[in-house]
Backbone as JSON, one array per atom type, in Angstrom:
{
  "sequence": "XXXXXXXXXXXXXXXXXXXXXXXXXXXXXXXXXXXXXXXXXXXXXXXXXXXXXXXXXXXXXXXXXXXXXXXXXXXXXXXXXXXXXXXXXXXXXXXXXXXXXXXXXXXXXXXXXXXXXXXXXXXXXXXXXXXXXXXXXXXXXXXXXXXXXXXXXXXXXXXXXXXXXXXXXXXXXXXXXXXXXXXXXXXXXXXXXXXXXXXXXXXXXXXXXXXXXXXXXXXXXXXXXXXXXXXXXXXXXXXXXXXXXXXXXXXXXXXXXXXXXXX",
  "N": [[-13.31, -63.47, 73.2], [-11.46, -65.13, 74.49], [-9.55, -62.91, 75.02], [-10.85, -61.55, 76.73], [-11.04, -63.05, 78.63], [-8.31, -63.78, 79.53], [-7.79, -60.91, 80.43], [-9.15, -61.1, 82.84], [-8.18, -63.07, 84.43], [-5.33, -62.19, 84.51], [-6.25, -59.89, 86.38], [-7.07, -61.4, 88.35], [-4.66, -62.26, 89.7], [-2.87, -60.38, 89.85], [-4.31, -59.18, 91.96], [-4.73, -61.31, 93.81], [-1.55, -61.69, 94.24], [-0.82, -59.21, 95.27], [-2.48, -59.28, 97.66], [-1.16, -61.12, 98.95], [1.59, -60.43, 99.14], [1.04, -58.3, 100.75], [0.16, -59.29, 103.32], [2.12, -61.09, 104.25], [4.15, -59.21, 104.16], [6.15, -58.95, 102.06], [7.51, -57.26, 100.46], [9.88, -54.89, 100.82], [9.01, -52.14, 103.32], [9.84, -50.04, 102.15], [8.8, -49.24, 99.88], [7.04, -47.86, 97.52], [3.77, -47.25, 95.83], [1.5, -48.46, 93.58], [0.85, -50.25, 95.39], [-1.71, -50.96, 98.32], [-2.53, -47.94, 99.66], [-0.28, -46.74, 100.02], [1.09, -44.18, 98.66], [2.05, -41.72, 96.11], [1.83, -39.37, 97.26], [2.17, -40.32, 100.25], [4.64, -41.29, 99.97], [6.21, -38.77, 99.33], [5.7, -37.01, 101.67], [7.07, -38.86, 103.75], [9.83, -38.24, 103.02], [9.98, -35.51, 103.56], [9.63, -35.51, 106.28], [11.6, -36.75, 107.16], [13.63, -35.28, 106.57], [12.82, -32.93, 107.74], [13.07, -34.22, 110.72], [16.04, -34.29, 110.7], [16.91, -32.21, 110.86], [15.57, -31.1, 113.29], [17.44, -32.36, 114.97], [19.48, -30.91, 114.64], [21.21, -31.29, 112.26], [22.18, -32.07, 109.1], [20.68, -33.24, 106.06], [21.0, -35.67, 103.28], [20.59, -36.66, 99.85], [20.22, -38.79, 97.54], [18.77, -38.72, 94.35], [17.78, -41.06, 91.82], [17.34, -42.64, 88.91], [15.76, -46.04, 87.26], [16.58, -47.22, 83.94], [14.36, -47.39, 81.08], [12.94, -49.37, 82.75], [10.41, -51.44, 83.15], [10.9, -52.77, 80.51], [13.42, -54.02, 80.72], [13.41, -56.2, 82.37], [14.68, -59.25, 83.49], [13.48, -62.62, 83.12], [14.75, -64.7, 84.38], [15.75, -63.95, 86.48], [13.86, -62.5, 87.56], [11.96, -64.36, 88.77], [13.79, -65.77, 90.65], [14.2, -64.04, 92.48], [11.62, -63.77, 93.15], [11.36, -66.41, 94.27], [13.32, -66.35, 96.28], [11.65, -64.33, 97.87], [9.84, -65.86, 99.34], [7.35, -66.23, 97.86], [3.99, -68.15, 96.94], [4.37, -71.21, 95.26], [2.73, -72.1, 93.37], [1.68, -69.22, 92.32], [4.24, -68.28, 91.4], [4.75, -70.57, 89.59], [2.41, -69.91, 87.72], [3.4, -67.21, 86.92], [5.56, -67.85, 85.52], [4.57, -68.95, 83.25], [3.03, -66.94, 82.12], [5.07, -65.24, 81.36], [6.46, -67.12, 79.78], [7.51, -67.59, 76.25], [6.95, -65.14, 74.93], [5.99, -62.6, 72.55], [6.65, -60.26, 69.68], [5.86, -57.62, 67.48], [6.9, -55.22, 65.13], [5.7, -52.08, 63.61], [5.97, -49.89, 61.24], [5.59, -47.2, 59.02], [3.38, -48.77, 57.88], [4.7, -51.17, 57.16], [4.91, -54.33, 58.49], [7.02, -56.24, 60.89], [8.7, -59.34, 60.94], [7.92, -61.82, 63.16], [9.15, -61.02, 66.53], [10.92, -62.57, 69.13], [10.69, -62.03, 72.65], [12.78, -61.8, 75.06], [12.95, -60.79, 77.43], [11.53, -58.51, 80.16], [8.28, -57.37, 81.13], [4.46, -57.04, 80.05], [3.91, -53.58, 79.26], [1.12, -51.68, 80.54], [-0.06, -53.81, 81.6], [-1.81, -55.12, 84.63], [-0.31, -56.57, 85.82], [2.43, -55.99, 85.75], [3.2, -53.47, 87.53], [3.73, -54.88, 90.34], [5.25, -57.03, 89.65], [7.19, -55.8, 88.85], [8.37, -54.35, 91.51], [9.38, -56.5, 92.78], [11.26, -57.42, 91.3], [13.18, -55.09, 91.75], [13.46, -54.89, 94.4], [15.95, -55.5, 96.12], [17.11, -53.18, 95.85], [15.96, -51.32, 97.6], [16.54, -52.72, 100.01], [19.11, -52.12, 100.68], [19.85, -50.2, 102.72], [19.4, -51.81, 104.92], [21.32, -53.46, 104.28], [23.51, -52.13, 104.7], [23.48, -51.9, 107.41], [23.23, -49.3, 108.86], [21.75, -46.96, 110.99], [21.2, -44.33, 109.83], [20.69, -44.28, 107.37], [18.79, -44.5, 104.5], [16.02, -45.48, 102.47], [13.72, -44.77, 99.33], [11.28, -45.99, 97.43], [9.8, -45.77, 94.34], [8.21, -47.32, 92.31], [10.07, -47.31, 89.68], [11.69, -45.07, 90.56], [14.1, -44.2, 92.27], [15.21, -43.35, 95.71], [17.84, -42.69, 97.98], [19.02, -41.73, 101.05], [20.49, -39.93, 103.83], [21.13, -39.07, 107.17], [23.24, -36.67, 108.82], [26.15, -35.21, 110.82], [27.49, -33.61, 108.85], [28.54, -32.65, 105.37], [30.44, -34.12, 104.07], [30.87, -36.53, 105.3], [28.19, -37.72, 105.19], [27.83, -37.86, 102.12], [29.91, -39.71, 101.98], [28.37, -41.89, 103.04], [26.37, -42.23, 101.01], [27.82, -42.7, 98.91], [28.4, -45.24, 99.34], [26.39, -46.57, 99.61], [25.45, -46.19, 96.62], [27.3, -47.85, 95.46], [26.58, -50.15, 96.24], [24.34, -50.6, 94.96], [25.0, -50.55, 92.46], [25.99, -52.97, 92.27], [23.76, -54.75, 92.46], [22.81, -53.43, 90.04], [24.42, -54.8, 88.22], [24.13, -57.35, 88.35], [21.32, -57.65, 87.67], [21.47, -56.92, 85.02], [20.6, -54.15, 84.61], [20.33, -50.67, 83.95], [21.09, -47.5, 85.13], [19.91, -44.41, 84.5], [22.24, -42.13, 84.09], [22.57, -39.37, 83.71], [20.64, -38.62, 85.13], [20.81, -38.63, 87.83], [20.68, -36.78, 90.83], [21.88, -34.96, 93.57], [21.44, -33.69, 96.64], [22.05, -31.6, 99.62], [20.07, -31.11, 102.05], [19.69, -28.44, 104.36], [18.86, -25.52, 106.08], [20.77, -24.08, 107.24], [23.04, -21.7, 106.91], [25.51, -21.62, 107.24], [26.76, -24.07, 107.23], [28.29, -26.55, 105.31], [27.83, -27.5, 102.02], [29.09, -28.51, 99.51], [30.18, -31.18, 98.88], [30.73, -33.76, 96.5], [29.24, -36.94, 95.07], [30.81, -39.69, 93.92], [30.43, -42.09, 91.37], [30.78, -45.12, 89.39], [32.58, -43.65, 87.8], [31.32, -41.33, 87.22], [30.53, -38.34, 88.53], [28.74, -36.96, 90.87], [27.57, -33.57, 91.19], [26.57, -31.43, 93.7], [23.14, -30.45, 93.9], [20.99, -27.66, 94.11], [17.83, -28.05, 94.01], [15.43, -30.7, 93.35], [13.26, -32.66, 91.28], [10.93, -34.78, 92.47], [8.68, -37.15, 92.06], [7.09, -35.53, 90.84], [6.99, -33.1, 92.3], [8.62, -30.32, 93.11], [11.88, -30.5, 95.07], [13.46, -28.18, 97.23], [16.63, -27.42, 98.67], [16.34, -26.01, 100.93], [13.8, -26.47, 101.63], [11.21, -25.02, 101.17], [9.72, -24.86, 99.11], [9.26, -22.93, 97.02], [10.1, -22.85, 94.48], [8.85, -24.79, 93.3], [6.08, -23.73, 94.06], [6.12, -21.46, 92.24], [6.63, -22.86, 89.71], [4.11, -24.73, 89.4], [2.53, -21.99, 89.48], [3.14, -21.06, 87.11], [2.48, -23.06, 85.05], [-0.08, -23.22, 85.86], [-1.32, -20.65, 85.09], [-0.67, -20.85, 82.29], [-2.29, -22.77, 81.22], [-4.63, -21.45, 81.72], [-4.4, -19.53, 79.87], [-4.52, -20.66, 77.82], [-7.32, -21.8, 77.68]],
  "CA": [[-13.67, -64.1, 74.53], [-10.2, -65.31, 74.95], [-8.68, -61.75, 75.54], [-11.21, -61.16, 78.11], [-10.44, -64.08, 80.39], [-7.06, -63.4, 79.59], [-7.6, -59.73, 81.39], [-9.95, -61.11, 84.04], [-7.28, -64.01, 85.02], [-4.48, -61.5, 84.99], [-6.42, -59.25, 87.47], [-7.21, -61.85, 89.94], [-3.46, -63.11, 89.85], [-2.38, -59.4, 90.85], [-5.16, -59.15, 93.28], [-3.83, -62.48, 94.63], [-0.06, -61.48, 94.76], [-0.99, -58.25, 96.12], [-2.98, -59.53, 99.14], [-0.1, -62.42, 99.77], [2.52, -59.38, 99.55], [1.01, -57.15, 101.95], [-0.28, -59.95, 104.21], [3.1, -61.38, 104.67], [5.12, -58.16, 104.36], [7.13, -59.79, 101.25], [8.26, -56.34, 99.96], [10.59, -53.54, 101.72], [8.16, -51.19, 103.35], [10.11, -48.44, 101.73], [8.32, -49.56, 98.37], [5.5, -47.2, 97.09], [2.87, -47.04, 94.12], [0.92, -50.0, 93.17], [0.6, -51.17, 96.55], [-2.9, -50.27, 98.86], [-2.13, -47.38, 101.19], [1.38, -46.48, 99.72], [0.97, -43.41, 97.41], [3.21, -40.61, 95.88], [1.62, -38.03, 98.78], [2.84, -40.73, 101.34], [6.54, -40.98, 99.78], [6.63, -37.23, 99.68], [5.46, -36.85, 103.32], [8.0, -39.44, 104.41], [10.56, -37.52, 102.89], [9.78, -34.27, 103.88], [9.47, -35.67, 107.76], [13.07, -37.21, 107.23], [14.46, -33.87, 106.09], [12.72, -32.12, 109.36], [14.17, -34.74, 111.73], [17.49, -34.29, 110.64], [17.23, -30.61, 111.27], [15.41, -30.82, 114.5], [18.59, -32.91, 115.64], [20.74, -29.92, 114.29], [22.24, -32.14, 111.23], [21.95, -32.25, 107.81], [19.96, -34.6, 105.5], [21.76, -35.48, 102.02], [19.84, -37.36, 99.41], [20.53, -38.81, 95.8], [17.72, -39.06, 93.7], [18.05, -41.79, 90.98], [16.0, -43.54, 87.87], [16.34, -47.1, 86.5], [16.46, -46.93, 82.42], [13.61, -48.68, 80.57], [12.41, -50.23, 84.02], [9.76, -52.53, 82.54], [11.51, -53.31, 79.51], [14.73, -54.79, 80.91], [13.15, -57.11, 83.76], [15.05, -60.53, 83.09], [12.61, -63.28, 83.71], [15.01, -65.68, 85.19], [16.34, -63.04, 87.91], [12.73, -61.96, 88.63], [11.49, -65.82, 89.35], [14.49, -66.21, 91.63], [13.66, -62.91, 93.41], [10.17, -63.98, 93.93], [11.45, -67.55, 95.38], [14.05, -65.84, 97.63], [10.99, -63.63, 98.97], [8.94, -66.84, 99.38], [5.76, -66.23, 97.17], [3.94, -69.29, 96.93], [4.77, -71.72, 94.3], [1.69, -71.99, 92.38], [2.01, -67.85, 91.63], [5.77, -68.37, 90.52], [4.63, -71.03, 88.17], [1.7, -69.22, 87.0], [4.34, -66.1, 86.59], [6.59, -68.22, 84.48], [4.04, -69.49, 82.33], [2.7, -65.79, 81.81], [6.18, -64.37, 80.83], [7.31, -67.57, 78.6], [7.48, -67.25, 75.01], [6.37, -63.93, 74.46], [6.64, -62.09, 70.98], [6.2, -58.83, 69.31], [5.9, -57.41, 65.85], [7.29, -53.84, 64.79], [5.15, -51.73, 62.51], [6.34, -48.73, 60.59], [5.13, -46.76, 57.68], [2.57, -49.88, 56.88], [5.36, -52.19, 57.17], [4.93, -55.02, 59.81], [8.19, -56.96, 60.9], [8.54, -60.7, 61.52], [7.61, -61.95, 64.98], [10.48, -61.21, 67.49], [11.13, -63.31, 70.47], [11.0, -61.03, 73.5], [13.3, -62.72, 76.3], [12.85, -59.94, 78.35], [10.45, -57.64, 80.23], [7.25, -57.44, 81.84], [4.18, -56.34, 79.29], [3.54, -52.4, 79.66], [-0.15, -51.63, 80.94], [-0.44, -55.02, 82.74], [-2.03, -54.86, 85.94], [0.57, -57.34, 86.91], [3.71, -55.3, 85.88], [4.16, -52.78, 88.73], [4.14, -55.24, 91.4], [6.34, -57.64, 89.3], [8.83, -54.95, 88.86], [8.54, -54.31, 92.51], [10.04, -57.75, 93.21], [12.79, -57.12, 90.58], [14.06, -54.3, 92.3], [13.46, -54.98, 96.02], [16.95, -55.54, 96.77], [17.75, -51.72, 95.83], [15.54, -50.99, 98.69], [17.05, -53.45, 101.15], [20.68, -51.49, 100.95], [19.83, -49.2, 103.84], [19.77, -52.76, 105.88], [22.81, -54.31, 104.25], [24.65, -51.25, 105.51], [23.56, -51.32, 108.86], [23.19, -48.08, 109.41], [20.45, -46.4, 111.35], [20.78, -43.09, 109.74], [20.78, -44.23, 105.92], [17.48, -44.78, 104.38], [15.82, -45.47, 100.95], [12.36, -44.8, 99.23], [11.18, -46.31, 96.36], [8.25, -45.53, 93.54], [8.34, -48.23, 91.1], [11.65, -47.23, 89.24], [12.18, -43.92, 91.09], [14.75, -44.65, 93.88], [15.89, -42.32, 96.3], [18.8, -42.68, 98.94], [18.97, -40.52, 102.13], [21.26, -39.93, 104.66], [21.21, -37.78, 108.21], [24.54, -36.91, 109.32], [26.78, -33.77, 110.96], [28.04, -32.88, 108.12], [27.92, -33.06, 104.05], [31.21, -35.39, 103.71], [30.18, -37.59, 106.02], [26.65, -37.96, 104.27], [28.5, -38.05, 100.63], [30.59, -40.95, 101.92], [27.44, -42.78, 103.1], [25.73, -42.31, 99.76], [28.52, -43.59, 97.79], [28.75, -46.68, 99.8], [24.96, -47.03, 99.31], [25.21, -46.36, 95.51], [28.06, -48.75, 95.17], [25.83, -51.64, 96.43], [23.32, -50.07, 93.76], [26.06, -51.1, 91.33], [26.06, -54.52, 92.4], [22.52, -55.14, 91.94], [22.45, -53.47, 88.59], [25.18, -55.97, 87.08], [23.44, -58.74, 88.78], [19.97, -57.89, 86.95], [21.43, -56.43, 83.8], [19.93, -52.93, 84.4], [20.83, -49.56, 83.86], [20.37, -46.17, 85.54], [19.96, -42.87, 83.93], [23.26, -41.53, 85.08], [22.58, -37.98, 83.61], [19.38, -38.05, 85.8], [21.28, -38.38, 89.31], [20.51, -35.72, 91.67], [22.13, -34.71, 94.81], [21.12, -32.26, 97.35], [22.24, -31.46, 100.72], [19.5, -30.55, 102.69], [19.75, -27.69, 105.36], [18.56, -24.03, 106.36], [21.87, -23.5, 107.97], [23.87, -21.07, 105.78], [27.17, -21.75, 107.96], [26.89, -25.58, 106.66], [29.2, -26.75, 103.86], [27.15, -27.99, 100.99], [29.18, -28.87, 98.24], [30.66, -32.43, 98.74], [30.09, -34.43, 95.55], [29.29, -38.37, 95.2], [31.03, -40.08, 92.28], [29.89, -43.57, 91.1], [30.94, -45.66, 88.14], [33.34, -42.84, 86.63], [30.38, -40.42, 87.33], [30.6, -37.36, 89.77], [27.18, -36.14, 91.01], [27.75, -32.68, 92.06], [24.94, -31.17, 94.51], [22.2, -29.14, 93.17], [19.8, -26.73, 94.77], [16.56, -28.43, 93.83], [15.42, -31.94, 92.39], [11.98, -33.04, 91.26], [10.74, -36.1, 93.23], [7.54, -37.42, 91.99], [6.47, -34.33, 90.15], [7.36, -31.83, 93.1], [10.39, -29.72, 93.12], [12.25, -30.06, 96.42], [14.61, -27.39, 97.11], [17.55, -27.35, 99.5], [15.7, -25.39, 102.0], [12.13, -27.4, 101.69], [10.58, -23.61, 101.16], [8.91, -25.25, 97.79], [9.25, -21.78, 96.48], [10.23, -22.85, 92.99], [7.27, -25.85, 92.93], [4.94, -23.2, 93.62], [6.23, -20.76, 90.63], [6.16, -23.85, 88.54], [2.6, -24.39, 89.62], [1.8, -20.78, 88.8], [3.5, -20.56, 85.69], [1.62, -23.76, 84.65], [-1.77, -22.7, 85.73], [-1.7, -19.26, 83.97], [-0.08, -21.35, 80.75], [-3.61, -23.62, 80.83], [-5.94, -20.4, 81.64], [-4.52, -18.91, 78.73], [-4.86, -21.41, 76.63], [-8.68, -22.35, 77.82]],
  "C": [[-12.43, -64.5, 75.08], [-9.46, -64.11, 75.41], [-9.22, -61.17, 76.65], [-11.31, -61.74, 79.2], [-9.3, -63.86, 80.59], [-6.74, -61.89, 80.96], [-8.24, -60.07, 82.71], [-8.83, -62.31, 84.71], [-6.04, -62.97, 85.66], [-4.74, -60.48, 86.27], [-6.5, -59.87, 88.65], [-5.76, -62.35, 90.42], [-3.02, -61.72, 90.75], [-3.08, -59.25, 91.83], [-4.77, -59.99, 94.41], [-2.42, -62.03, 95.29], [0.17, -60.14, 95.79], [-1.2, -58.69, 97.76], [-1.83, -60.73, 99.94], [1.22, -61.19, 100.06], [2.29, -58.97, 100.83], [0.89, -57.96, 103.26], [1.0, -60.53, 104.88], [4.12, -60.73, 104.78], [6.65, -58.89, 103.24], [8.17, -58.68, 100.69], [8.7, -55.28, 100.98], [9.19, -52.45, 102.0], [8.09, -49.63, 102.58], [9.57, -47.87, 100.14], [7.04, -48.92, 98.05], [5.03, -47.24, 95.66], [2.68, -48.59, 93.86], [1.0, -50.97, 94.57], [-0.24, -50.26, 97.61], [-2.11, -49.56, 99.91], [-0.92, -46.55, 100.98], [1.28, -45.22, 98.42], [1.97, -42.11, 97.19], [3.04, -39.66, 96.99], [2.53, -38.44, 99.98], [4.46, -40.57, 101.35], [6.75, -39.66, 99.89], [6.69, -36.68, 101.05], [6.67, -37.72, 104.15], [9.5, -38.58, 104.23], [11.11, -36.29, 103.48], [10.24, -34.37, 105.46], [11.05, -36.08, 107.98], [13.91, -36.05, 107.48], [14.13, -33.25, 107.35], [13.2, -32.54, 110.58], [15.47, -34.36, 111.89], [17.85, -32.87, 111.27], [17.08, -30.25, 112.69], [16.71, -31.21, 115.28], [20.15, -32.02, 115.31], [21.82, -30.59, 113.07], [21.58, -31.68, 109.85], [21.59, -33.44, 107.01], [20.26, -34.53, 104.15], [20.72, -36.59, 101.34], [20.15, -37.42, 97.9], [19.19, -39.53, 95.16], [18.06, -40.07, 92.16], [17.15, -42.53, 90.11], [16.3, -44.72, 87.09], [15.91, -47.1, 84.86], [15.78, -48.03, 82.43], [13.37, -49.7, 81.77], [11.77, -51.55, 83.3], [10.4, -53.48, 81.57], [12.64, -54.41, 79.48], [14.38, -56.09, 81.76], [13.78, -58.45, 82.97], [14.1, -61.6, 83.81], [13.03, -64.34, 84.81], [15.17, -65.16, 86.75], [15.05, -62.97, 88.81], [12.18, -63.28, 89.52], [12.24, -65.95, 90.39], [14.43, -65.16, 92.66], [12.51, -63.32, 94.02], [10.34, -65.2, 94.81], [12.17, -67.14, 96.48], [12.82, -64.99, 98.73], [9.56, -64.39, 99.66], [7.53, -66.73, 98.97], [5.45, -68.01, 96.73], [4.06, -69.73, 95.65], [4.19, -71.81, 93.06], [1.6, -70.59, 91.73], [3.25, -68.07, 90.92], [5.45, -69.58, 89.02], [3.74, -70.5, 87.28], [2.46, -67.75, 86.03], [5.18, -66.47, 85.57], [5.99, -68.48, 83.19], [3.31, -68.12, 81.64], [4.01, -65.0, 81.13], [6.99, -65.64, 79.57], [6.69, -67.36, 77.17], [6.42, -66.35, 74.2], [7.12, -63.32, 73.15], [6.12, -60.72, 70.87], [6.45, -58.62, 68.09], [6.3, -56.17, 65.87], [6.52, -53.4, 63.63], [5.56, -50.42, 62.23], [6.28, -48.57, 59.28], [4.29, -47.97, 57.03], [3.59, -50.98, 56.9], [5.47, -52.93, 58.78], [6.35, -56.08, 59.74], [7.91, -58.28, 61.18], [8.5, -60.6, 62.83], [9.06, -62.04, 65.89], [10.13, -61.82, 68.66], [11.22, -62.26, 71.69], [11.45, -61.96, 74.81], [13.4, -62.18, 77.67], [11.96, -59.09, 78.76], [9.15, -57.83, 80.35], [6.29, -56.46, 80.62], [3.52, -54.98, 79.81], [1.55, -52.57, 79.65], [-0.81, -52.73, 81.43], [-0.94, -55.06, 83.9], [-1.0, -55.81, 87.01], [1.97, -56.99, 86.93], [4.1, -54.57, 86.94], [4.51, -53.82, 89.65], [5.24, -56.11, 90.84], [7.72, -56.99, 89.44], [9.41, -54.59, 90.31], [9.44, -55.6, 93.13], [11.42, -57.92, 92.59], [13.53, -56.58, 91.21], [14.26, -53.92, 93.72], [14.74, -54.94, 96.49], [17.68, -54.09, 96.72], [17.1, -50.81, 97.34], [15.76, -51.4, 100.2], [18.76, -52.82, 101.19], [20.55, -50.91, 102.08], [19.95, -50.35, 104.97], [21.13, -53.37, 105.61], [23.95, -53.49, 105.16], [24.87, -51.12, 106.72], [23.52, -50.54, 109.15], [21.58, -47.52, 109.67], [20.15, -45.3, 110.69], [20.91, -43.08, 108.23], [19.41, -44.84, 105.98], [17.07, -44.54, 102.88], [14.14, -45.31, 100.98], [12.47, -45.22, 97.74], [9.63, -46.42, 95.23], [8.5, -46.14, 92.18], [9.85, -47.67, 90.61], [12.42, -45.99, 89.72], [12.51, -44.34, 92.31], [15.36, -43.43, 94.67], [16.55, -42.86, 97.56], [18.69, -41.56, 99.7], [19.76, -40.9, 103.53], [21.42, -38.64, 105.83], [22.64, -37.77, 108.51], [25.03, -35.62, 109.95], [27.16, -32.65, 109.81], [27.95, -33.44, 106.23], [28.83, -33.95, 103.6], [31.04, -36.34, 104.15], [29.13, -38.41, 105.25], [27.42, -38.49, 102.77], [29.0, -39.61, 100.69], [29.62, -42.33, 102.32], [26.85, -43.18, 101.76], [26.61, -42.88, 99.16], [28.94, -44.96, 98.03], [27.37, -47.53, 99.37], [24.87, -47.18, 97.59], [26.24, -47.43, 94.67], [27.42, -50.39, 95.08], [25.03, -51.66, 95.15], [23.88, -50.69, 92.47], [25.72, -52.27, 91.12], [24.98, -54.9, 92.01], [22.12, -54.74, 90.33], [23.35, -54.34, 87.93], [24.46, -57.1, 87.54], [22.12, -58.83, 88.18], [20.13, -57.53, 85.58], [20.4, -55.22, 83.46], [20.63, -52.01, 84.14], [20.4, -48.51, 84.36], [21.02, -45.38, 84.88], [21.18, -42.1, 84.72], [23.59, -40.16, 84.74], [21.2, -37.58, 84.59], [19.96, -38.02, 87.27], [21.4, -37.06, 90.12], [20.87, -35.87, 92.84], [22.16, -33.57, 95.53], [21.69, -32.62, 98.81], [21.1, -30.73, 101.6], [19.6, -29.31, 103.94], [19.24, -26.12, 104.95], [19.88, -23.29, 107.06], [22.79, -22.72, 106.94], [25.49, -21.68, 106.04], [27.49, -23.29, 107.46], [27.17, -25.66, 105.28], [28.25, -27.71, 103.15], [27.22, -28.39, 99.69], [29.99, -30.15, 98.0], [29.92, -33.26, 97.81], [30.04, -36.25, 95.85], [30.07, -38.82, 93.71], [30.97, -41.76, 92.85], [30.31, -43.83, 89.91], [31.39, -44.5, 87.49], [32.23, -41.56, 86.68], [30.52, -39.09, 88.41], [29.54, -36.59, 89.88], [27.41, -34.86, 91.88], [26.29, -32.07, 92.65], [24.5, -30.01, 93.93], [21.13, -28.66, 94.21], [18.33, -27.4, 95.21], [16.65, -29.77, 93.04], [13.77, -32.06, 92.73], [11.93, -34.35, 91.25], [9.09, -36.24, 92.83], [6.54, -36.48, 91.78], [6.62, -33.03, 91.0], [8.7, -31.62, 92.89], [10.58, -29.36, 94.45], [13.34, -29.36, 96.4], [15.46, -27.68, 98.51], [17.17, -27.01, 100.8], [14.47, -25.84, 102.69], [11.44, -26.05, 101.91], [9.38, -24.08, 100.05], [8.56, -23.87, 96.8], [9.1, -21.88, 94.95], [9.08, -23.75, 92.72], [6.07, -25.0, 92.86], [4.81, -21.98, 92.34], [5.94, -21.5, 89.79], [4.61, -23.98, 88.44], [1.91, -23.37, 88.86], [1.8, -20.67, 87.52], [2.65, -21.73, 84.73], [0.25, -23.73, 84.45], [-2.04, -21.61, 84.92], [-1.39, -20.03, 82.5], [-1.76, -21.8, 80.24], [-4.99, -22.63, 81.02], [-5.77, -19.8, 80.37], [-5.17, -19.35, 77.46], [-6.53, -21.84, 76.52], [-9.23, -20.71, 77.02]]
}
């Protein structure tokens, strides 16, 4: 009975937090997933429209795709509560969240052997209806970076722990410099929040259909040099630098054929 009541209460608080968030616009509009009316399709459409807009103005659009490592497991509770207070979440919701996260523990089980109780001082529980929106408050600053940079040409997109930074400009060198500034600010967030980025998953693309435009400028951050790529998988779709989606169609056809043969 207690477990059932707990699930009901968590769902109620998730709905309440979502309502407060959307009513008062407490999260960056660039954050998708786990929010009503903000789907993966919306995020991909916005990215495509930004690229097309740059091309209409005869400019190049460059983007860096990055991934936060072990997102939910590395949420530090005090930092999360501080972020929620800064975003003006009502006090009773913050107090409930603190209680929800306090004194959590887990056990490890391997080959029939169960470990002693291990206290978990960080993280939000996987599978909980509260976890996605709590994490969005944890990494909201990552999506505020363009506003901090005060550049109208720089933009961000977030899908829980998948972050994309984009910039429109006249050439790849200028874009790379602006992306590097954004990533440096992201490093500041990482250090303050004790987070980690999957450096091996950084992908840089200079989107253009102009064969005469140079697209080989890299971005260097935290001793990692990100060389430009011709394609990137974002939210399950392969975006190529020409935005023709040929690679994705080939991938989808190959995957469909594989399943058809299996059936």
